[in-house]
N, CA, C, O and the ligand as a Tripos MOL2 file, in Angstrom:
@<TRIPOS>MOLECULE
protein
  309   307    78     0     0
PROTEIN
NO_CHARGES

@<TRIPOS>ATOM
      1 N         -12.1070    7.9240   37.1800 N.3       1 MET1
      2 CA        -13.1280    8.3870   36.2250 C.3       1 MET1
      3 C         -12.7340    9.7370   35.6400 C.2       1 MET1
      4 O         -12.9580    9.9910   34.4570 O.2       1 MET1
      5 N         -12.1380   10.6160   36.4760 N.am      2 LYS2
      6 CA        -11.7060   11.9290   36.0110 C.3       2 LYS2
      7 C         -10.6450   11.7950   34.9060 C.2       2 LYS2
      8 O         -10.6650   12.5090   33.9040 O.2       2 LYS2
      9 N          -9.7220   10.8550   35.1310 N.am      3 TYR3
     10 CA         -8.6570   10.6630   34.1370 C.3       3 TYR3
     11 C          -9.2260   10.1070   32.8380 C.2       3 TYR3
     12 O          -8.7490   10.4310   31.7510 O.2       3 TYR3
     13 N         -10.2420    9.2740   32.9590 N.am      4 PHE4
     14 CA        -10.8670    8.7130   31.7620 C.3       4 PHE4
     15 C         -11.4830    9.8120   30.9100 C.2       4 PHE4
     16 O         -11.3740    9.7890   29.6840 O.2       4 PHE4
     17 N         -12.1280   10.7700   31.5570 N.am      5 ILE5
     18 CA        -12.7460   11.8740   30.8070 C.3       5 ILE5
     19 C         -11.6720   12.7030   30.0950 C.2       5 ILE5
     20 O         -11.8370   13.1070   28.9440 O.2       5 ILE5
     21 N         -10.5720   12.9450   30.8080 N.am      6 TRP6
     22 CA         -9.4650   13.6890   30.1870 C.3       6 TRP6
     23 C          -8.9010   12.9240   28.9900 C.2       6 TRP6
     24 O          -8.6300   13.4970   27.9350 O.2       6 TRP6
     25 N          -8.7340   11.6350   29.1800 N.am      7 ALA7
     26 CA         -8.1980   10.8300   28.0910 C.3       7 ALA7
     27 C          -9.1410   10.8620   26.8860 C.2       7 ALA7
     28 O          -8.6930   10.9350   25.7420 O.2       7 ALA7
     29 N         -10.4390   10.8090   27.1510 N.am      8 LEU8
     30 CA        -11.4250   10.8580   26.0780 C.3       8 LEU8
     31 C         -11.3670   12.2000   25.3530 C.2       8 LEU8
     32 O         -11.4260   12.2590   24.1250 O.2       8 LEU8
     33 N         -11.2470   13.2940   26.1420 N.am      9 LEU9
     34 CA        -11.1640   14.6220   25.5400 C.3       9 LEU9
     35 C          -9.9230   14.7390   24.6490 C.2       9 LEU9
     36 O          -9.9880   15.2660   23.5380 O.2       9 LEU9
     37 N          -8.7960   14.2390   25.1580 N.am     10 ILE10
     38 CA         -7.5610   14.3100   24.3780 C.3      10 ILE10
     39 C          -7.6940   13.4660   23.1110 C.2      10 ILE10
     40 O          -7.2310   13.8620   22.0420 O.2      10 ILE10
     41 N          -8.3230   12.3100   23.2400 N.am     11 TYR11
     42 CA         -8.5220   11.4290   22.0860 C.3      11 TYR11
     43 C          -9.3860   12.1000   21.0190 C.2      11 TYR11
     44 O          -9.0690   12.0580   19.8300 O.2      11 TYR11
     45 N         -10.4930   12.7240   21.4650 N.am     12 VAL12
     46 CA        -11.3870   13.3930   20.5100 C.3      12 VAL12
     47 C         -10.6710   14.5610   19.8520 C.2      12 VAL12
     48 O         -10.8050   14.7730   18.6470 O.2      12 VAL12
     49 N          -9.9040   15.3280   20.6420 N.am     13 ALA13
     50 CA         -9.1660   16.4670   20.0850 C.3      13 ALA13
     51 C          -8.1380   15.9760   19.0780 C.2      13 ALA13
     52 O          -7.9350   16.6040   18.0390 O.2      13 ALA13
     53 N          -7.4930   14.8630   19.3780 N.am     14 TRP14
     54 CA         -6.4800   14.3160   18.4680 C.3      14 TRP14
     55 C          -7.1190   13.8480   17.1700 C.2      14 TRP14
     56 O          -6.5910   14.0720   16.0810 O.2      14 TRP14
     57 N          -8.2750   13.1890   17.3100 N.am     15 ARG15
     58 CA         -8.9700   12.7220   16.1040 C.3      15 ARG15
     59 C          -9.4060   13.8950   15.2420 C.2      15 ARG15
     60 O          -9.3070   13.8560   14.0160 O.2      15 ARG15
     61 N          -9.9040   14.9650   15.9200 N.am     16 TRP16
     62 CA        -10.3470   16.1430   15.1850 C.3      16 TRP16
     63 C          -9.1630   16.8030   14.4860 C.2      16 TRP16
     64 O          -9.2700   17.2430   13.3420 O.2      16 TRP16
     65 N          -8.0200   16.8640   15.1980 N.am     17 TYR17
     66 CA         -6.8260   17.5090   14.6380 C.3      17 TYR17
     67 C          -6.3040   16.7210   13.4310 C.2      17 TYR17
     68 O          -6.0680   17.3060   12.3740 O.2      17 TYR17
     69 N          -6.1240   15.4220   13.5710 N.am     18 THR18
     70 CA         -5.6140   14.6200   12.4690 C.3      18 THR18
     71 C          -6.6230   14.5550   11.3330 C.2      18 THR18
     72 O          -6.2360   14.5270   10.1650 O.2      18 THR18
     73 N          -7.9190   14.5300   11.6600 N.am     19 GLY19
     74 CA         -8.9470   14.4860   10.6270 C.3      19 GLY19
     75 C          -8.9520   15.7440    9.7910 C.2      19 GLY19
     76 O          -9.0830   15.6740    8.5690 O.2      19 GLY19
     77 N          -8.8070   16.9220   10.4400 N.am     20 SER20
     78 CA         -8.8060   18.1710    9.6890 C.3      20 SER20
     79 C          -7.5520   18.2870    8.8440 C.2      20 SER20
     80 O          -7.5840   18.8900    7.7710 O.2      20 SER20
     81 N          -6.4330   17.7110    9.3160 N.am     21 ARG21
     82 CA         -5.2160   17.7210    8.5050 C.3      21 ARG21
     83 C          -5.3900   16.8440    7.2740 C.2      21 ARG21
     84 O          -4.9150   17.1980    6.1950 O.2      21 ARG21
     85 N          -6.0660   15.6990    7.4180 N.am     22 GLN22
     86 CA         -6.2650   14.8050    6.2840 C.3      22 GLN22
     87 C          -7.1020   15.4730    5.1980 C.2      22 GLN22
     88 O          -6.8390   15.2910    4.0100 O.2      22 GLN22
     89 N          -8.1160   16.2520    5.6060 N.am     23 VAL23
     90 CA         -8.9520   16.9350    4.6210 C.3      23 VAL23
     91 C          -8.0990   17.8990    3.8240 C.2      23 VAL23
     92 O          -8.2410   17.9960    2.6050 O.2      23 VAL23
     93 N          -7.1950   18.6300    4.5180 N.am     24 LYS24
     94 CA         -6.3410   19.5980    3.8210 C.3      24 LYS24
     95 C          -5.4310   18.8930    2.8240 C.2      24 LYS24
     96 O          -5.2910   19.3450    1.6870 O.2      24 LYS24
     97 N          -4.8110   17.7910    3.2380 N.am     25 THR25
     98 CA         -3.8860   17.1130    2.3310 C.3      25 THR25
     99 C          -4.6420   16.4640    1.1820 C.2      25 THR25
    100 O          -4.0870   16.2890    0.0970 O.2      25 THR25
    101 N          -5.9220   16.0980    1.4110 N.am     26 ASP26
    102 CA         -6.7140   15.5370    0.3190 C.3      26 ASP26
    103 C          -6.9760   16.5830   -0.7580 C.2      26 ASP26
    104 O          -6.9870   16.2740   -1.9500 O.2      26 ASP26
    105 N          -7.1890   17.8280   -0.3220 N.am     27 GLN27
    106 CA         -7.5200   18.8660   -1.2910 C.3      27 GLN27
    107 C          -6.2850   19.4220   -1.9690 C.2      27 GLN27
    108 O          -6.3710   19.9530   -3.0760 O.2      27 GLN27
    109 N          -5.1430   19.3070   -1.3240 N.am     28 PHE28
    110 CA         -3.9700   20.0540   -1.7920 C.3      28 PHE28
    111 C          -3.3040   19.4660   -3.0420 C.2      28 PHE28
    112 O          -3.3960   20.0840   -4.1030 O.2      28 PHE28
    113 N          -2.6360   18.3030   -2.9720 N.am     29 PRO29
    114 CA         -1.7870   17.9280   -4.1190 C.3      29 PRO29
    115 C          -2.5420   17.1250   -5.1630 C.2      29 PRO29
    116 O          -2.4610   15.8970   -5.1830 O.2      29 PRO29
    117 N          -3.2750   17.8120   -6.0330 N.am     30 ALA30
    118 CA         -4.0340   17.1260   -7.0750 C.3      30 ALA30
    119 C          -3.0880   16.4200   -8.0400 C.2      30 ALA30
    120 O          -3.3960   15.3340   -8.5290 O.2      30 ALA30
    121 N          -1.9340   17.0350   -8.3160 N.am     31 ASP31
    122 CA         -0.9820   16.4180   -9.2370 C.3      31 ASP31
    123 C          -0.4290   15.1250   -8.6690 C.2      31 ASP31
    124 O          -0.2970   14.1300   -9.3830 O.2      31 ASP31
    125 N          -0.0990   15.1400   -7.3550 N.am     32 ALA32
    126 CA          0.4580   13.9470   -6.7200 C.3      32 ALA32
    127 C          -0.5620   12.8140   -6.7170 C.2      32 ALA32
    128 O          -0.2080   11.6530   -6.9170 O.2      32 ALA32
    129 N          -1.8430   13.1590   -6.4860 N.am     33 ARG33
    130 CA         -2.8670   12.1110   -6.4780 C.3      33 ARG33
    131 C          -3.0570   11.5340   -7.8670 C.2      33 ARG33
    132 O          -3.2500   10.3270   -8.0140 O.2      33 ARG33
    133 N          -3.0050   12.3790   -8.8900 N.am     34 GLN34
    134 CA         -3.1150   11.8650  -10.2540 C.3      34 GLN34
    135 C          -1.9500   10.9350  -10.5800 C.2      34 GLN34
    136 O          -2.1280    9.9110  -11.2400 O.2      34 GLN34
    137 N          -0.7540   11.3030  -10.1110 N.am     35 ALA35
    138 CA          0.4220   10.4780  -10.3650 C.3      35 ALA35
    139 C           0.2660    9.1190   -9.6890 C.2      35 ALA35
    140 O           0.6500    8.0910  -10.2470 O.2      35 ALA35
    141 N          -0.3120    9.1230   -8.4640 N.am     36 ALA36
    142 CA         -0.4800    7.8650   -7.7400 C.3      36 ALA36
    143 C          -1.5060    6.9670   -8.4200 C.2      36 ALA36
    144 O          -1.4370    5.7430   -8.3070 O.2      36 ALA36
    145 N          -2.4540    7.5750   -9.1230 N.am     37 GLN37
    146 CA         -3.4950    6.7820   -9.7630 C.3      37 GLN37
    147 C          -3.1310    6.3880  -11.1930 C.2      37 GLN37
    148 O          -3.8340    5.5890  -11.8110 O.2      37 GLN37
    149 N          -2.0440    6.9390  -11.7240 N.am     38 SER38
    150 CA         -1.6820    6.6350  -13.1050 C.3      38 SER38
    151 C          -1.2010    5.1940  -13.2240 C.2      38 SER38
    152 O          -0.6660    4.6470  -12.2600 O.2      38 SER38
    153 N          -1.3770    4.5710  -14.3740 N.am     39 PRO39
    154 CA         -0.9980    3.1650  -14.5350 C.3      39 PRO39
    155 C           0.4960    2.9280  -14.3680 C.2      39 PRO39
    156 O           0.9060    1.8210  -14.0180 O.2      39 PRO39
    157 N           1.3270    3.9550  -14.6120 N.am     40 ASP40
    158 CA          2.7690    3.7730  -14.5250 C.3      40 ASP40
    159 C           3.2120    3.4440  -13.1040 C.2      40 ASP40
    160 O           4.0790    2.5920  -12.9070 O.2      40 ASP40
    161 N           2.6220    4.1140  -12.1100 N.am     41 SER41
    162 CA          3.0730    3.9210  -10.7280 C.3      41 SER41
    163 C           2.3520    2.7630  -10.0480 C.2      41 SER41
    164 O           2.8530    2.2310   -9.0580 O.2      41 SER41
    165 N           1.1760    2.3560  -10.5600 N.am     42 ALA42
    166 CA          0.4400    1.2510   -9.9530 C.3      42 ALA42
    167 C           0.8960   -0.0530  -10.6050 C.2      42 ALA42
    168 O           0.4150   -0.4270  -11.6750 O.2      42 ALA42
    169 N           1.8280   -0.7340   -9.9470 N.am     43 GLU43
    170 CA          2.4040   -1.9440  -10.5270 C.3      43 GLU43
    171 C           1.5560   -3.1660  -10.1750 C.2      43 GLU43
    172 O           1.0620   -3.2930   -9.0550 O.2      43 GLU43
    173 N           1.4000   -4.0480  -11.1380 N.am     44 THR44
    174 CA          0.6580   -5.2790  -10.9060 C.3      44 THR44
    175 C           1.4680   -6.2020   -9.9960 C.2      44 THR44
    176 O           2.6600   -6.4060  -10.2230 O.2      44 THR44
    177 N           0.8280   -6.7580   -8.9690 N.am     45 MET45
    178 CA          1.4810   -7.6940   -8.0670 C.3      45 MET45
    179 C           1.1520   -9.1240   -8.5050 C.2      45 MET45
    180 O           0.0010   -9.4500   -8.7970 O.2      45 MET45
    181 N           2.1710   -9.9570   -8.5420 N.am     46 VAL46
    182 CA          1.9760  -11.3570   -8.9100 C.3      46 VAL46
    183 C           2.4590  -12.2390   -7.7580 C.2      46 VAL46
    184 O           3.1660  -11.7740   -6.8640 O.2      46 VAL46
    185 N           2.0710  -13.5110   -7.7880 N.am     47 GLN47
    186 CA          2.3870  -14.4260   -6.7010 C.3      47 GLN47
    187 C           3.2920  -15.5410   -7.2080 C.2      47 GLN47
    188 O           3.0400  -16.1240   -8.2630 O.2      47 GLN47
    189 N           4.3410  -15.8320   -6.4550 N.am     48 CYS48
    190 CA          5.2730  -16.8930   -6.8250 C.3      48 CYS48
    191 C           4.5640  -18.2390   -6.7210 C.2      48 CYS48
    192 O           3.9210  -18.5340   -5.7140 O.2      48 CYS48
    193 N           4.6860  -19.0540   -7.7690 N.am     49 ALA49
    194 CA          4.0200  -20.3570   -7.7950 C.3      49 ALA49
    195 C           4.6860  -21.3410   -6.8350 C.2      49 ALA49
    196 O           4.0820  -22.3520   -6.4760 O.2      49 ALA49
    197 N           5.9160  -21.0610   -6.4160 N.am     50 ARG50
    198 CA          6.6510  -21.9760   -5.5320 C.3      50 ARG50
    199 C           6.4090  -21.6480   -4.0540 C.2      50 ARG50
    200 O           5.9820  -22.5180   -3.2950 O.2      50 ARG50
    201 N           6.6750  -20.4130   -3.6420 N.am     51 CYS51
    202 CA          6.6030  -20.0560   -2.2240 C.3      51 CYS51
    203 C           5.4030  -19.1790   -1.8950 C.2      51 CYS51
    204 O           5.1040  -18.9840   -0.7170 O.2      51 CYS51
    205 N           4.6990  -18.6410   -2.9000 N.am     52 GLY52
    206 CA          3.4820  -17.8810   -2.6470 C.3      52 GLY52
    207 C           3.7160  -16.4310   -2.2950 C.2      52 GLY52
    208 O           2.7650  -15.7220   -1.9650 O.2      52 GLY52
    209 N           4.9760  -15.9560   -2.3540 N.am     53 ILE53
    210 CA          5.2520  -14.5560   -2.0120 C.3      53 ILE53
    211 C           4.7200  -13.6580   -3.1250 C.2      53 ILE53
    212 O           4.7060  -14.0360   -4.2960 O.2      53 ILE53
    213 N           4.2780  -12.4460   -2.7290 N.am     54 HIS54
    214 CA          3.8080  -11.4720   -3.7140 C.3      54 HIS54
    215 C           4.9420  -10.5320   -4.0740 C.2      54 HIS54
    216 O           5.6820  -10.0810   -3.2000 O.2      54 HIS54
    217 N           5.0810  -10.2360   -5.3590 N.am     55 LEU55
    218 CA          6.1370   -9.3450   -5.8160 C.3      55 LEU55
    219 C           5.6570   -8.6000   -7.0540 C.2      55 LEU55
    220 O           4.7320   -9.0520   -7.7300 O.2      55 LEU55
    221 N           6.2860   -7.4470   -7.3620 N.am     56 PRO56
    222 CA          5.8960   -6.7050   -8.5630 C.3      56 PRO56
    223 C           6.1580   -7.5200   -9.8200 C.2      56 PRO56
    224 O           7.1240   -8.2810   -9.8850 O.2      56 PRO56
    225 N           5.3010   -7.3600  -10.8110 N.am     57 ALA57
    226 CA          5.4200   -8.1540  -12.0400 C.3      57 ALA57
    227 C           6.7400   -7.8790  -12.7530 C.2      57 ALA57
    228 O           7.2620   -8.7470  -13.4520 O.2      57 ALA57
    229 N           7.2920   -6.6470  -12.5740 N.am     58 SER58
    230 CA          8.5510   -6.3170  -13.2490 C.3      58 SER58
    231 C           9.7300   -7.0900  -12.6620 C.2      58 SER58
    232 O          10.7430   -7.2710  -13.3380 O.2      58 SER58
    233 N           9.6110   -7.5590  -11.3890 N.am     59 GLU59
    234 CA         10.6980   -8.2980  -10.7560 C.3      59 GLU59
    235 C          10.4750   -9.8040  -10.8150 C.2      59 GLU59
    236 O          11.3230  -10.5730  -10.3640 O.2      59 GLU59
    237 N           9.3520  -10.2290  -11.3640 N.am     60 ALA60
    238 CA          9.0290  -11.6510  -11.3710 C.3      60 ALA60
    239 C           9.6300  -12.3300  -12.5990 C.2      60 ALA60
    240 O           9.8680  -11.7020  -13.6310 O.2      60 ALA60
    241 N           9.8680  -13.6370  -12.4510 N.am     61 LEU61
    242 CA         10.2750  -14.4670  -13.5870 C.3      61 LEU61
    243 C           9.0320  -15.1950  -14.0790 C.2      61 LEU61
    244 O           8.4420  -15.9930  -13.3510 O.2      61 LEU61
    245 N           8.6380  -14.9160  -15.3180 N.am     62 ILE62
    246 CA          7.4060  -15.4730  -15.8530 C.3      62 ILE62
    247 C           7.7650  -16.4580  -16.9580 C.2      62 ILE62
    248 O           8.3800  -16.0850  -17.9560 O.2      62 ILE62
    249 N           7.3820  -17.7020  -16.7770 N.am     63 GLU63
    250 CA          7.6660  -18.7270  -17.7720 C.3      63 GLU63
    251 C           6.7090  -18.5990  -18.9480 C.2      63 GLU63
    252 O           5.6790  -17.9300  -18.8620 O.2      63 GLU63
    253 N           7.0690  -19.2530  -20.0470 N.am     64 THR64
    254 CA          6.2280  -19.1800  -21.2340 C.3      64 THR64
    255 C           4.8640  -19.8080  -20.9800 C.2      64 THR64
    256 O           3.8780  -19.4230  -21.6080 O.2      64 THR64
    257 N           4.8000  -20.7830  -20.0530 N.am     65 GLY65
    258 CA          3.5230  -21.4100  -19.7220 C.3      65 GLY65
    259 C           2.6260  -20.5470  -18.8620 C.2      65 GLY65
    260 O           1.4640  -20.8920  -18.6470 O.2      65 GLY65
    261 N           3.1410  -19.4220  -18.3600 N.am     66 GLY66
    262 CA          2.3490  -18.5230  -17.5420 C.3      66 GLY66
    263 C           2.6380  -18.6170  -16.0610 C.2      66 GLY66
    264 O           2.1160  -17.8130  -15.2890 O.2      66 GLY66
    265 N           3.4640  -19.5830  -15.6290 N.am     67 ALA67
    266 CA          3.8020  -19.7090  -14.2110 C.3      67 ALA67
    267 C           4.7330  -18.5700  -13.7990 C.2      67 ALA67
    268 O           5.6320  -18.1890  -14.5480 O.2      67 ALA67
    269 N           4.5070  -18.0300  -12.5930 N.am     68 VAL68
    270 CA          5.2560  -16.8780  -12.1010 C.3      68 VAL68
    271 C           6.1140  -17.3130  -10.9170 C.2      68 VAL68
    272 O           5.6330  -18.0280  -10.0370 O.2      68 VAL68
    273 N           7.3780  -16.8920  -10.8830 N.am     69 PHE69
    274 CA          8.2890  -17.2350   -9.7930 C.3      69 PHE69
    275 C           9.0180  -15.9910   -9.3160 C.2      69 PHE69
    276 O           9.1940  -15.0340  -10.0690 O.2      69 PHE69
    277 N           9.4440  -16.0120   -8.0440 N.am     70 CYS70
    278 CA         10.1000  -14.8550   -7.4450 C.3      70 CYS70
    279 C          11.5860  -14.8500   -7.7280 C.2      70 CYS70
    280 O          12.2070  -13.7880   -7.6970 O.2      70 CYS70
    281 N          12.1820  -16.0090   -8.0030 N.am     71 SER71
    282 CA         13.6300  -16.0670   -8.1870 C.3      71 SER71
    283 C          13.9770  -17.2200   -9.1200 C.2      71 SER71
    284 O          13.1510  -18.0830   -9.4140 O.2      71 SER71
    285 N          15.2310  -17.2050   -9.5750 N.am     72 GLU72
    286 CA         15.7050  -18.2700  -10.4580 C.3      72 GLU72
    287 C          15.6890  -19.6320   -9.7390 C.2      72 GLU72
    288 O          15.4260  -20.6650  -10.3540 O.2      72 GLU72
    289 N          15.9770  -19.6120   -8.4090 N.am     73 GLU73
    290 CA         15.9850  -20.8710   -7.6390 C.3      73 GLU73
    291 C          14.5980  -21.5080   -7.6210 C.2      73 GLU73
    292 O          14.4600  -22.7210   -7.7800 O.2      73 GLU73
    293 N          13.5910  -20.6930   -7.4290 N.am     74 HIS74
    294 CA         12.2350  -21.2380   -7.3650 C.3      74 HIS74
    295 C          11.7390  -21.6520   -8.7490 C.2      74 HIS74
    296 O          10.9100  -22.5540   -8.8690 O.2      74 HIS74
    297 N          12.2380  -21.0050   -9.7800 N.am     75 ARG75
    298 CA         11.8470  -21.4060  -11.1330 C.3      75 ARG75
    299 C          12.4490  -22.7830  -11.4540 C.2      75 ARG75
    300 O          11.8140  -23.6170  -12.1000 O.2      75 ARG75
    301 N          13.6830  -22.9990  -10.9890 N.am     76 ALA76
    302 CA         14.3460  -24.2570  -11.2660 C.3      76 ALA76
    303 C          13.7670  -25.4010  -10.4170 C.2      76 ALA76
    304 O          13.8020  -26.5630  -10.8220 O.2      76 ALA76
    305 N          13.2370  -25.0550   -9.2390 N.am     77 ALA77
    306 CA         12.7570  -26.1010   -8.3150 C.3      77 ALA77
    307 C          11.4660  -26.7500   -8.8290 C.2      77 ALA77
    308 O          10.9240  -27.6450   -8.1810 O.2      77 ALA77
    309 ZN          9.2920  -18.0370   -4.6090 Zn       78 ZN78
@<TRIPOS>BOND
     1     1     2 1
     2     2     3 1
     3     3     4 2
     4     3     5 am
     5     5     6 1
     6     6     7 1
     7     7     8 2
     8     7     9 am
     9     9    10 1
    10    10    11 1
    11    11    12 2
    12    11    13 am
    13    13    14 1
    14    14    15 1
    15    15    16 2
    16    15    17 am
    17    17    18 1
    18    18    19 1
    19    19    20 2
    20    19    21 am
    21    21    22 1
    22    22    23 1
    23    23    24 2
    24    23    25 am
    25    25    26 1
    26    26    27 1
    27    27    28 2
    28    27    29 am
    29    29    30 1
    30    30    31 1
    31    31    32 2
    32    31    33 am
    33    33    34 1
    34    34    35 1
    35    35    36 2
    36    35    37 am
    37    37    38 1
    38    38    39 1
    39    39    40 2
    40    39    41 am
    41    41    42 1
    42    42    43 1
    43    43    44 2
    44    43    45 am
    45    45    46 1
    46    46    47 1
    47    47    48 2
    48    47    49 am
    49    49    50 1
    50    50    51 1
    51    51    52 2
    52    51    53 am
    53    53    54 1
    54    54    55 1
    55    55    56 2
    56    55    57 am
    57    57    58 1
    58    58    59 1
    59    59    60 2
    60    59    61 am
    61    61    62 1
    62    62    63 1
    63    63    64 2
    64    63    65 am
    65    65    66 1
    66    66    67 1
    67    67    68 2
    68    67    69 am
    69    69    70 1
    70    70    71 1
    71    71    72 2
    72    71    73 am
    73    73    74 1
    74    74    75 1
    75    75    76 2
    76    75    77 am
    77    77    78 1
    78    78    79 1
    79    79    80 2
    80    79    81 am
    81    81    82 1
    82    82    83 1
    83    83    84 2
    84    83    85 am
    85    85    86 1
    86    86    87 1
    87    87    88 2
    88    87    89 am
    89    89    90 1
    90    90    91 1
    91    91    92 2
    92    91    93 am
    93    93    94 1
    94    94    95 1
    95    95    96 2
    96    95    97 am
    97    97    98 1
    98    98    99 1
    99    99   100 2
   100    99   101 am
   101   101   102 1
   102   102   103 1
   103   103   104 2
   104   103   105 am
   105   105   106 1
   106   106   107 1
   107   107   108 2
   108   107   109 am
   109   109   110 1
   110   110   111 1
   111   111   112 2
   112   111   113 am
   113   113   114 1
   114   114   115 1
   115   115   116 2
   116   115   117 am
   117   117   118 1
   118   118   119 1
   119   119   120 2
   120   119   121 am
   121   121   122 1
   122   122   123 1
   123   123   124 2
   124   123   125 am
   125   125   126 1
   126   126   127 1
   127   127   128 2
   128   127   129 am
   129   129   130 1
   130   130   131 1
   131   131   132 2
   132   131   133 am
   133   133   134 1
   134   134   135 1
   135   135   136 2
   136   135   137 am
   137   137   138 1
   138   138   139 1
   139   139   140 2
   140   139   141 am
   141   141   142 1
   142   142   143 1
   143   143   144 2
   144   143   145 am
   145   145   146 1
   146   146   147 1
   147   147   148 2
   148   147   149 am
   149   149   150 1
   150   150   151 1
   151   151   152 2
   152   151   153 am
   153   153   154 1
   154   154   155 1
   155   155   156 2
   156   155   157 am
   157   157   158 1
   158   158   159 1
   159   159   160 2
   160   159   161 am
   161   161   162 1
   162   162   163 1
   163   163   164 2
   164   163   165 am
   165   165   166 1
   166   166   167 1
   167   167   168 2
   168   167   169 am
   169   169   170 1
   170   170   171 1
   171   171   172 2
   172   171   173 am
   173   173   174 1
   174   174   175 1
   175   175   176 2
   176   175   177 am
   177   177   178 1
   178   178   179 1
   179   179   180 2
   180   179   181 am
   181   181   182 1
   182   182   183 1
   183   183   184 2
   184   183   185 am
   185   185   186 1
   186   186   187 1
   187   187   188 2
   188   187   189 am
   189   189   190 1
   190   190   191 1
   191   191   192 2
   192   191   193 am
   193   193   194 1
   194   194   195 1
   195   195   196 2
   196   195   197 am
   197   197   198 1
   198   198   199 1
   199   199   200 2
   200   199   201 am
   201   201   202 1
   202   202   203 1
   203   203   204 2
   204   203   205 am
   205   205   206 1
   206   206   207 1
   207   207   208 2
   208   207   209 am
   209   209   210 1
   210   210   211 1
   211   211   212 2
   212   211   213 am
   213   213   214 1
   214   214   215 1
   215   215   216 2
   216   215   217 am
   217   217   218 1
   218   218   219 1
   219   219   220 2
   220   219   221 am
   221   221   222 1
   222   222   223 1
   223   223   224 2
   224   223   225 am
   225   225   226 1
   226   226   227 1
   227   227   228 2
   228   227   229 am
   229   229   230 1
   230   230   231 1
   231   231   232 2
   232   231   233 am
   233   233   234 1
   234   234   235 1
   235   235   236 2
   236   235   237 am
   237   237   238 1
   238   238   239 1
   239   239   240 2
   240   239   241 am
   241   241   242 1
   242   242   243 1
   243   243   244 2
   244   243   245 am
   245   245   246 1
   246   246   247 1
   247   247   248 2
   248   247   249 am
   249   249   250 1
   250   250   251 1
   251   251   252 2
   252   251   253 am
   253   253   254 1
   254   254   255 1
   255   255   256 2
   256   255   257 am
   257   257   258 1
   258   258   259 1
   259   259   260 2
   260   259   261 am
   261   261   262 1
   262   262   263 1
   263   263   264 2
   264   263   265 am
   265   265   266 1
   266   266   267 1
   267   267   268 2
   268   267   269 am
   269   269   270 1
   270   270   271 1
   271   271   272 2
   272   271   273 am
   273   273   274 1
   274   274   275 1
   275   275   276 2
   276   275   277 am
   277   277   278 1
   278   278   279 1
   279   279   280 2
   280   279   281 am
   281   281   282 1
   282   282   283 1
   283   283   284 2
   284   283   285 am
   285   285   286 1
   286   286   287 1
   287   287   288 2
   288   287   289 am
   289   289   290 1
   290   290   291 1
   291   291   292 2
   292   291   293 am
   293   293   294 1
   294   294   295 1
   295   295   296 2
   296   295   297 am
   297   297   298 1
   298   298   299 1
   299   299   300 2
   300   299   301 am
   301   301   302 1
   302   302   303 1
   303   303   304 2
   304   303   305 am
   305   305   306 1
   306   306   307 1
   307   307   308 2
@<TRIPOS>SUBSTRUCTURE
     1 MET1         2 RESIDUE 1 A MET
     2 LYS2         6 RESIDUE 1 A LYS
     3 TYR3        10 RESIDUE 1 A TYR
     4 PHE4        14 RESIDUE 1 A PHE
     5 ILE5        18 RESIDUE 1 A ILE
     6 TRP6        22 RESIDUE 1 A TRP
     7 ALA7        26 RESIDUE 1 A ALA
     8 LEU8        30 RESIDUE 1 A LEU
     9 LEU9        34 RESIDUE 1 A LEU
    10 ILE10       38 RESIDUE 1 A ILE
    11 TYR11       42 RESIDUE 1 A TYR
    12 VAL12       46 RESIDUE 1 A VAL
    13 ALA13       50 RESIDUE 1 A ALA
    14 TRP14       54 RESIDUE 1 A TRP
    15 ARG15       58 RESIDUE 1 A ARG
    16 TRP16       62 RESIDUE 1 A TRP
    17 TYR17       66 RESIDUE 1 A TYR
    18 THR18       70 RESIDUE 1 A THR
    19 GLY19       74 RESIDUE 1 A GLY
    20 SER20       78 RESIDUE 1 A SER
    21 ARG21       82 RESIDUE 1 A ARG
    22 GLN22       86 RESIDUE 1 A GLN
    23 VAL23       90 RESIDUE 1 A VAL
    24 LYS24       94 RESIDUE 1 A LYS
    25 THR25       98 RESIDUE 1 A THR
    26 ASP26      102 RESIDUE 1 A ASP
    27 GLN27      106 RESIDUE 1 A GLN
    28 PHE28      110 RESIDUE 1 A PHE
    29 PRO29      114 RESIDUE 1 A PRO
    30 ALA30      118 RESIDUE 1 A ALA
    31 ASP31      122 RESIDUE 1 A ASP
    32 ALA32      126 RESIDUE 1 A ALA
    33 ARG33      130 RESIDUE 1 A ARG
    34 GLN34      134 RESIDUE 1 A GLN
    35 ALA35      138 RESIDUE 1 A ALA
    36 ALA36      142 RESIDUE 1 A ALA
    37 GLN37      146 RESIDUE 1 A GLN
    38 SER38      150 RESIDUE 1 A SER
    39 PRO39      154 RESIDUE 1 A PRO
    40 ASP40      158 RESIDUE 1 A ASP
    41 SER41      162 RESIDUE 1 A SER
    42 ALA42      166 RESIDUE 1 A ALA
    43 GLU43      170 RESIDUE 1 A GLU
    44 THR44      174 RESIDUE 1 A THR
    45 MET45      178 RESIDUE 1 A MET
    46 VAL46      182 RESIDUE 1 A VAL
    47 GLN47      186 RESIDUE 1 A GLN
    48 CYS48      190 RESIDUE 1 A CYS
    49 ALA49      194 RESIDUE 1 A ALA
    50 ARG50      198 RESIDUE 1 A ARG
    51 CYS51      202 RESIDUE 1 A CYS
    52 GLY52      206 RESIDUE 1 A GLY
    53 ILE53      210 RESIDUE 1 A ILE
    54 HIS54      214 RESIDUE 1 A HIS
    55 LEU55      218 RESIDUE 1 A LEU
    56 PRO56      222 RESIDUE 1 A PRO
    57 ALA57      226 RESIDUE 1 A ALA
    58 SER58      230 RESIDUE 1 A SER
    59 GLU59      234 RESIDUE 1 A GLU
    60 ALA60      238 RESIDUE 1 A ALA
    61 LEU61      242 RESIDUE 1 A LEU
    62 ILE62      246 RESIDUE 1 A ILE
    63 GLU63      250 RESIDUE 1 A GLU
    64 THR64      254 RESIDUE 1 A THR
    65 GLY65      258 RESIDUE 1 A GLY
    66 GLY66      262 RESIDUE 1 A GLY
    67 ALA67      266 RESIDUE 1 A ALA
    68 VAL68      270 RESIDUE 1 A VAL
    69 PHE69      274 RESIDUE 1 A PHE
    70 CYS70      278 RESIDUE 1 A CYS
    71 SER71      282 RESIDUE 1 A SER
    72 GLU72      286 RESIDUE 1 A GLU
    73 GLU73      290 RESIDUE 1 A GLU
    74 HIS74      294 RESIDUE 1 A HIS
    75 ARG75      298 RESIDUE 1 A ARG
    76 ALA76      302 RESIDUE 1 A ALA
    77 ALA77      306 RESIDUE 1 A ALA
    78 ZN78       309 GROUP 0 **** ****
């Protein structure tokens, strides 16, 4: 029981420590957060019609009919 209390104390201290660090990093890099939210860095994910894998739209093969594939092999299949 004594060890459990110590473990709980360490856990609470760790949560408090990591939580206070997260608040600081949230307030600090406003430019970095804006960059992460900009449309350029947020890439649309699409799903391969053959195997169902998700991949960025820039790396996908999109047919004229609208079907999306991850590779030339899956487009041909
Ligand atoms: Zn595929």
